C-alpha positions in Angstrom: 9.5 -21.8 -22.3 10.9 -21.5 -25.7 13.5 -19.3 -26.9 15.6 -19.9 -23.5 18.4 -17.5 -22.3 21.1 -17.6 -19.8 20.5 -16.1 -16.6 22.7 -13.2 -17.9 20.8 -12.6 -20.8 17.7 -12.3 -19.2 19.4 -9.5 -16.6 20.7 -7.8 -19.7 17.6 -7.7 -21.9 15.7 -6.6 -18.7 17.9 -4.2 -17.7 18.7 -2.9 -21.3 15.1 -3.1 -22.8 12.7 -2.4 -20.0 12.7 0.9 -17.5 13.0 -0.1 -13.9 10.7 2.1 -12.1 11.1 5.0 -9.6 15.4 4.9 -9.9 18.0 6.3 -12.1 18.1 3.3 -14.7 22.4 3.7 -15.2 23.2 1.2 -12.5 19.9 -1.1 -11.9 20.9 -4.6 -12.0 17.7 -6.4 -11.2 18.2 -10.0 -9.5 16.7 -13.3 -11.6 13.7 -14.5 -10.1 12.8 -18.0 -11.5 10.6 -19.2 -8.2 8.5 -18.6 -5.7 6.8 -20.5 -2.7 5.2 -19.7 0.5 7.1 -16.9 2.1 10.1 -17.3 -0.4 11.6 -16.5 -3.4 14.1 -18.0 -5.5 17.0 -16.8 -8.0 18.3 -18.2 -10.9 21.2 -19.9 -8.5 18.6 -21.6 -6.5 19.1 -19.1 -3.7 15.9 -18.6 -1.8 15.2 -15.7 0.1 12.9 -14.9 2.9 9.7 -12.6 1.3 9.7 -10.1 4.6 8.0 -7.3 3.0 5.5 -9.5 0.8 7.0 -8.0 -2.3 5.4 -5.0 -2.9 3.4 -5.0 0.7 0.9 -7.2 -1.4 1.4 -11.0 -1.3 -0.6 -11.6 1.6 -1.5 -15.4 0.9 2.5 -16.1 0.0 3.7 -17.2 -2.9 1.8 -20.1 -5.1 -1.3 -20.6 -3.2 -3.0 -23.7 -5.2 -6.6 -22.6 -4.6 -6.1 -19.1 -6.3 -3.8 -20.7 -8.9 -6.4 -23.5 -9.5 -8.9 -20.3 -10.0 -7.1 -18.8 -12.7 -7.0 -21.9 -14.8 -10.3 -23.0 -14.3 -11.0 -19.4 -15.5 -9.0 -19.2 -18.5 -11.1 -22.3 -19.7 -14.4 -21.4 -18.6 -14.0 -17.8 -20.1 -10.6 -15.8 -20.7 -12.1 -12.5 -21.3 -15.3 -10.6 -22.1 -16.4 -7.1 -22.6 -17.2 -5.3 -19.3 -20.7 -4.0 -21.0 -21.4 -8.2 -20.1 -22.3 -9.7 -17.0 -20.0 -13.3 -16.0 -20.5 -15.8 -12.9 -17.0 -14.4 -11.8 -18.2 -10.8 -11.4 -21.4 -11.4 -9.8 -19.7 -14.1 -7.1 -17.1 -11.7 -6.7 -19.6 -8.8 -6.2 -21.7 -10.8 -3.5 -18.6 -11.6 -1.6 -17.7 -8.3 -1.8 -20.6 -7.2 0.5 -19.6 -9.8 3.5 -16.1 -8.3 3.7 -16.2 -4.4 2.8 -17.3 -1.8 5.3 -20.9 -2.5 5.0 -22.4 1.2 3.7 -20.3 -0.1 0.5 -22.3 -1.7 -2.0 -21.8 -0.5 -5.7 -18.2 -1.4 -7.1 -15.7 -0.5 -10.3 -13.0 -3.0 -11.2 -9.8 -1.7 -12.2 -6.1 -3.2 -13.0 -4.2 -1.5 -10.2 -4.9 0.4 -7.0 -3.6 4.0 -9.3 -6.3 3.0 -11.7 -9.1 2.3 -8.9 -7.9 5.9 -7.6 -8.3 7.0 -11.0 -12.0 6.1 -10.8 -12.6 7.4 -7.1 -11.4 10.6 -8.2 -13.5 11.2 -11.3 -16.7 9.6 -9.2 -15.9 12.1 -6.5 -15.9 15.1 -8.9 -19.0 13.8 -10.6 -20.9 13.3 -7.7 -20.6 16.2 -5.8 -20.0 18.7 -8.7 -16.8 20.2 -7.2 -13.2 20.1 -7.9 -10.3 20.2 -5.5 -9.2 16.9 -3.3 -7.0 17.2 -0.5 -4.7 14.6 0.1 -1.7 14.6 2.7 2.4 15.1 2.4 3.1 11.9 3.4 1.0 9.6 1.0 1.3 7.7 -2.1 -1.8 6.9 -4.3 -0.5 6.1 -7.8 1.6 7.1 -10.7 -0.9 7.9 -13.6 -1.8 11.9 -13.8 -4.5 12.3 -11.3 -2.5 9.9 -8.8 0.6 11.1 -8.5 -0.8 14.5 -8.3 -2.6 13.2 -5.6 0.8 11.9 -3.8 2.4 13.8 -1.4 5.7 12.2 -1.2 8.6 13.2 -4.0 7.9 10.8 -6.6 5.3 13.8 -7.8 8.2 16.0 -7.9 9.5 14.8 -11.3 5.8 16.1 -13.0 5.7 19.2 -12.1 4.4 21.5 -12.8 3.5 20.4 -16.5 2.4 16.6 -15.8 0.5 18.1 -12.7 -3.0 17.4 -12.5 -4.8 20.3 -11.3 -7.3 20.3 -7.8 -4.8 18.3 -5.2 -3.9 19.8 -2.2 -1.6 18.9 0.7 -2.7 18.9 4.3 -0.4 17.7 7.3 0.2 13.8 7.6 -0.6 12.1 10.8 2.9 11.1 12.3 2.9 11.3 16.2 6.5 10.3 15.8 7.5 13.6 14.6 4.5 15.5 14.1 5.0 18.0 11.1 2.8 21.1 13.1 5.5 20.4 16.1 2.4 19.3 18.2 2.5 16.2 20.8 -0.1 13.6 21.5 -2.4 13.8 23.2 -2.4 17.4 24.4 -2.8 18.2 20.5 -6.2 17.1 20.7 -5.8 16.3 16.9 -4.5 19.2 15.6 -3.6 17.9 12.4 -7.2 17.2 11.5 -8.3 20.7 13.0 -6.0 22.2 10.3 -7.5 19.9 7.3 -10.9 21.5 8.5 -9.5 24.8 8.1 -8.3 23.9 4.2 -11.7 22.7 3.7 -13.1 26.0 5.0 -10.7 28.3 3.2 -10.4 26.7 0.2 -14.0 26.0 -1.0 -14.6 23.8 -3.8 -13.4 20.8 -2.3 -15.1 17.6 -3.4 -13.2 14.6 -0.8 -10.3 14.0 1.4 -8.1 11.4 0.3 -6.0 9.7 2.9 -4.2 6.0 3.5 -5.9 5.2 7.0 -2.5 4.0 7.9 -0.1 5.6 5.5 1.9 2.9 3.7 5.2 3.2 2.0 5.8 6.5 4.0 6.4 5.2 7.1 3.4 2.7 8.6 1.8 5.7 10.1 -0.7 5.1 12.8 -3.3 7.6 13.7 -4.3 7.7 17.2 -7.6 6.8 17.6 -9.4 10.1 17.5 -8.5 10.7 14.2 -10.1 8.8 11.9 -13.9 9.4 14.2 -12.9 13.3 13.9 -12.2 13.2 10.1 -15.0 11.4 9.4 -17.5 14.3 11.4 -15.3 16.9 9.4 -16.6 15.7 6.2 -20.2 15.1 7.3 -20.0 18.7 8.7 -19.3 20.3 5.3 -20.4 17.4 3.0 -17.2 16.3 1.6 -16.6 13.0 0.5 -13.9 10.5 2.3 -11.9 8.5 0.3 -9.8 5.7 1.8 -6.8 4.5 -0.1 -6.7 0.9 1.5 -4.3 -0.6 -1.7 -1.8 -1.4 1.0 -3.6 -1.9 3.9 -6.5 -3.9 3.0 -7.1 -7.4 3.1 -6.1 -8.5 6.6 -2.6 -6.6 6.8 -3.7 -4.2 9.9 -5.8 -7.1 11.6 -8.7 -6.0 10.2 -10.2 -6.7 6.7 -9.6 -3.2 5.9 -7.8 -0.7 8.5 -10.8 1.6 8.3 -12.5 -1.1 10.6 -9.7 -0.4 13.1 -11.8 3.0 14.5 -15.2 1.8 13.1 -15.3 4.8 10.3 -16.8 4.0 7.2 -15.5 5.8 4.3 -17.7 7.0 1.2 -15.4 5.6 -1.1 -12.8 3.1 -0.7 -10.0 2.0 -3.2 -8.0 -1.5 -2.8 -5.9 -3.4 -4.9 -2.7 -5.6 -4.2 -3.9 -8.2 -1.5 -7.0 -8.7 -3.1 -5.8 -11.5 -5.3 -2.3 -11.8 -2.9 -0.9 -10.0 -6.6 -1.3 -13.0 -8.5 -3.1 -10.8 -10.9 -3.6 -7.0 -11.2 -6.9 -6.4 -9.9 -8.4 -2.9 -8.1 -11.5 -2.4 -6.7 -13.2 1.3 -6.4 -16.0 0.9 -3.9 -18.9 3.6 -2.9 -21.9 3.9 -1.0 -25.5 3.6 -2.3 -25.7 7.2 -1.9 -23.6 7.8 -4.6 -24.5 4.9 -6.9 -27.7 6.2 -6.8 -26.1 9.5 -8.3 -25.5 7.8 -11.8 -28.9 6.1 -12.4 -29.8 9.7 -13.8 -26.5 10.9 -14.5 -23.9 9.6 -16.8 -21.5 7.8 -15.6 -18.3 8.9 -17.6 -15.5 6.4 -17.1 -14.4 2.6 -18.0 -11.5 0.7 -19.9 -11.5 -2.6 -21.8 -10.5 -4.6 -18.6 -12.6 -2.9 -16.5 -14.3 -6.2 -14.7 -11.7 -9.0 -16.6 -13.1 -12.3 -15.2 -9.3 -13.6 -15.3 -8.9 -11.0 -12.1 -12.0 -11.9 -10.6 -11.8 -15.5 -10.3 -8.3 -15.1 -8.2 -10.1 -12.5 -6.1 -12.8 -14.6 -4.8 -10.7 -17.5 -4.6 -8.0 -15.1 -2.6 -10.9 -14.3 0.1 -12.3 -17.6 0.5 -8.6 -18.9 1.3 -7.9 -15.5 3.9 -11.4 -17.3 5.6 -10.3 -20.5 5.8 -6.9 -19.9 7.1 -8.7 -17.0 9.5 -5.5 -14.7 8.2 -7.4 -12.0 9.6 -7.1 -12.7 13.3 -3.4 -14.2 12.4 -2.3 -11.0 11.4 -3.3 -9.8 14.9 -1.6 -12.6 17.0 1.6 -13.5 14.9 1.7 -9.7 14.0 2.2 -9.0 17.8 5.0 -11.4 18.0 6.5 -9.5 14.8 6.3 -6.1 16.9 7.6 -7.3 19.9 11.0 -9.3 18.0 11.6 -5.6 15.9 10.7 -3.5 18.9 13.5 -5.4 21.1 16.2 -4.4 18.2 15.4 -0.9 19.4 17.5 -1.3 22.6 20.7 -2.9 20.5 20.9 -0.4 17.8 21.5 3.4 18.3 20.4 3.9 14.9 16.4 2.9 15.5 14.4 6.0 16.0 11.4 4.1 16.4 9.4 1.1 15.8 5.9 1.0 15.1 2.9 -1.0 13.4 -0.2 -2.7 13.6 -1.8 -6.2 13.0 0.8 -7.4 10.3 2.4 -3.6 9.2 5.5 -2.4 10.6 8.1 0.2 9.9 11.4 0.3 11.8 12.7 3.9 11.3 16.5 5.3 11.2 18.1 8.0 12.9 21.3 9.8 13.0 20.0 10.9 16.5 17.5 9.7 18.6 16.9 13.0 20.7 16.4 14.8 17.3 14.9 12.4 15.2 17.1 13.3 12.2 17.0 10.9 9.7 19.5 9.2 8.5 18.8 10.3 4.8 16.2 12.7 3.3 13.5 12.8 0.6 15.7 15.1 -1.5 18.5 12.4 -1.1 16.3 10.0 -2.8 15.4 11.6 -5.5 19.2 12.9 -6.1 20.5 9.0 -6.3 22.2 9.9 -3.4 23.4 6.3 -1.6 21.1 5.7 1.1 21.4 4.0 4.3 18.8 1.7 4.3 19.5 0.2 0.8 22.9 -0.5 2.0 20.9 -2.4 5.1 18.9 -3.7 2.4 21.5 -4.9 0.2 23.5 -6.5 3.2 20.2 -8.5 3.7 19.5 -9.8 0.9 23.2 -11.5 0.8 21.9 -12.9 3.9 19.0 -14.3 2.3 16.0 -11.9 3.7 14.2 -9.2 1.1 13.1 -6.1 2.9 11.4 -3.2 1.3 13.4 0.2 2.2 12.4 3.9 1.7 14.5 6.9 2.0 14.8 6.4 6.2 12.6 3.5 6.6 11.8 -0.2 6.8 8.3 -1.4 5.8 8.3 -4.9 7.5 5.1 -6.6 5.9 5.7 -10.5 5.5 3.1 -12.9 4.0 0.1 -13.6 6.8 0.5 -17.0 6.3 4.5 -16.3 7.9 5.4 -18.5 11.0 7.0 -17.5 13.8 10.5 -19.4 13.2 10.4 -17.4 9.7 9.8 -14.1 11.3 13.1 -14.8 13.7 15.1 -15.3 10.6 14.3 -12.3 9.5 15.0 -10.3 12.2 17.7 -11.8 12.7 18.8 -10.4 9.1 18.0 -7.0 10.0 19.9 -7.5 13.7 23.1 -8.1 11.7 22.6 -5.8 8.7 21.9 -3.0 11.2 25.6 -2.7 12.2 25.7 -0.7 9.1 23.4 2.1 10.1 24.7 1.6 13.6 28.1 3.4 11.8 26.4 6.4 10.9 24.8 7.9 13.4 25.7 10.6 15.3 28.5 11.2 17.6 
């Protein structure tokens, strides 16, 4: 690359000329990364880091998969761009392939460049199709950063945009959190009261177009619903003629041990949104998939959505390669077998560290939640602490792990452990050992 810069210059240019996302800018000091391969990335000094959260829970194939890189190269030579009004080989091949891996009722597709864009498309489609306005999401949720997607997000990342920047028509129901139930019930005697409350909202709000969920809540804690929840929610939506939108941006593409998380409960959504692992994040691609019934509506009604990069061939060809690689390597099944080993290793830490309140997961998707007190389940930090820029214990633990050569995503008072689906058990041992050592920082902060 021309105009070569020193590592210090790269870091200085990045933090002085770019915005760091979801943070106060003053103390941002990004690590200069120059390479990545397999389950590791490498900084400018040559130090290797185990990527224990697949970057932002997206590099499911690991870094530098040769087949995906080859697909990018070949597409660049064949057709680097064509407007979305045209057909292309990559578009047709990927669309046909999606019919093999998506829930069987989803048969018509709109391609985007990110998960947040895909959610924006889903909201517009749901409102155009139903003629209704409101969308019910949940408090522990994240659906993206653009205007409607951040308005649909329940967590504190939307607070800064309110009220002036908040899109209208989004409401929040209680999340499914059997570890710390927001409505103070206990499973299974609750009879899934959180779903009942959501139905109460549908009835009393009226004008509800859709219910929006992450089948397994992602960044906000890997919250896994009990077996009855999604089937019950599907029946509630059907009973009131409300669409069910599954945001599988993070949970899709084998992460939960199924191609898509909804498959764990044999539930079919009306609309499914995904991104991240669709290309293993090598290029930016999102997808909004709908049923034939929704698609048929637009045969005689104007489809009022689109953008320049919709169905961009450079994003579609690597998605084809990613799906083929997942099939070749049997990564969906591997997420269950190797993921079970990861869960055993993480669960074993709980007896050693009083700061661990809960360990939960599904497939290769796990969370370790930290608390001040196991009995009260009081977290080490709160969402308000995050927004106010206070020092978070999870960030201190993650920083210590980074010094040990392991990168792990932290959020408020838990870690999201979601390594590439290709990870070996020996590499899991390395990552868990670093967490084990770094948790001494959290243990020092528990209540006496």
